[in-house]
C-alpha positions as CSV (number, residue, x, y, z in Angstrom):
1,X,-34.7,17.1,-27.4
2,X,-38.2,17.7,-26.1
3,X,-39.5,15.5,-28.9
4,X,-37.2,12.7,-27.9
5,X,-38.4,13.0,-24.3
6,X,-42.0,12.4,-25.4
7,X,-40.9,9.4,-27.4
8,X,-39.0,8.0,-24.4
9,X,-42.1,8.6,-22.2
10,X,-44.2,6.6,-24.6
11,X,-41.8,3.7,-24.6
12,X,-41.5,3.9,-20.8
13,X,-45.3,3.7,-20.4
14,X,-45.4,0.8,-22.8
15,X,-42.5,-1.0,-21.0
16,X,-44.2,-0.5,-17.7
17,X,-47.7,-1.7,-18.7
18,X,-46.4,-4.8,-20.6
19,X,-43.9,-5.5,-17.8
20,X,-46.5,-5.5,-15.1
21,X,-48.7,-8.0,-17.0
22,X,-46.0,-10.2,-18.5
23,X,-42.5,-9.5,-17.0
24,X,-41.0,-12.2,-19.3
25,X,-41.7,-10.2,-22.4
26,X,-39.6,-7.0,-21.8
27,X,-37.0,-8.9,-19.8
28,X,-36.7,-11.9,-22.1
29,X,-33.0,-12.2,-21.5
30,X,-33.4,-13.0,-17.7
31,X,-34.1,-16.4,-16.3
32,X,-36.5,-15.2,-13.5
33,X,-37.7,-11.6,-14.3
34,X,-40.0,-10.1,-11.7
35,X,-42.2,-7.0,-11.4
36,X,-39.9,-5.3,-9.0
37,X,-37.2,-5.1,-11.6
38,X,-39.7,-3.6,-14.1
39,X,-40.6,-1.0,-11.5
40,X,-36.9,-0.1,-10.9
41,X,-36.2,0.2,-14.7
42,X,-39.3,2.3,-15.1
43,X,-38.3,4.7,-12.4
44,X,-34.9,5.2,-14.0
45,X,-36.5,5.8,-17.4
46,X,-39.0,8.3,-15.9
47,X,-36.1,10.2,-14.4
48,X,-34.3,10.2,-17.7
49,X,-37.4,11.4,-19.5
50,X,-38.0,14.3,-17.1
51,X,-34.3,15.3,-17.3
52,X,-34.4,15.3,-21.1
53,X,-37.6,17.4,-21.1
54,X,-36.2,19.9,-18.7
55,X,-32.9,20.3,-20.6
56,X,-34.8,20.5,-23.9
57,X,-37.0,23.3,-22.8
58,X,-34.0,25.1,-21.3
59,X,-32.2,24.9,-24.6
60,X,-35.2,26.1,-26.6
61,X,-35.6,29.1,-24.3
62,X,-31.9,30.0,-24.6
63,X,-32.1,29.7,-28.4
64,X,-35.2,31.9,-28.5
65,X,-33.5,34.5,-26.3
66,X,-30.4,34.5,-28.5
67,X,-32.5,34.9,-31.6
68,X,-34.3,37.9,-30.1
69,X,-31.0,39.5,-29.0
70,X,-29.7,39.2,-32.5
71,X,-32.8,40.7,-34.0
72,X,-32.7,43.6,-31.5
73,X,-29.1,44.3,-32.3
74,X,-29.8,44.5,-36.0
75,X,-33.0,46.5,-35.6
76,X,-32.9,49.6,-37.8
77,X,-36.3,51.0,-36.9
78,X,-34.9,53.1,-34.1
79,X,-35.1,56.9,-34.4
80,X,-31.9,58.7,-35.4
81,X,-30.1,60.8,-32.8
82,X,-29.7,64.4,-33.9
83,X,-26.1,65.5,-34.3
84,X,-25.2,69.2,-33.7
85,X,-23.9,71.0,-36.8
86,X,-20.7,72.9,-36.2
87,X,-20.9,76.6,-36.8
88,X,-18.5,78.3,-39.1
89,X,-16.6,81.4,-38.1
90,X,-18.1,83.5,-40.9
91,X,-21.6,83.0,-39.5
92,X,-20.6,84.3,-36.1
93,X,-18.8,87.3,-37.5
94,X,-21.8,88.3,-39.7
95,X,-24.1,88.4,-36.7
96,X,-21.8,90.9,-34.9
């Protein structure tokens, strides 16, 4: 999603620069396009771009945390815990 936000940012900048010079080109379907409409559309596209970038970085961070949690759960490099060995009754009677 971060990749898509960079693509949208590129197209937003291109839309803004072309629209400021020739508003008829990006808004070819309107009879009287003006620069104010270009500015409004650019503002909306910038907000969408920042939202996509933020959501993408959040999802990447959560995926990385989940991956490390799974690797920690399956980690076998930990030291074994000693288990006490039960004593038999014969060993205790021989000592007496």
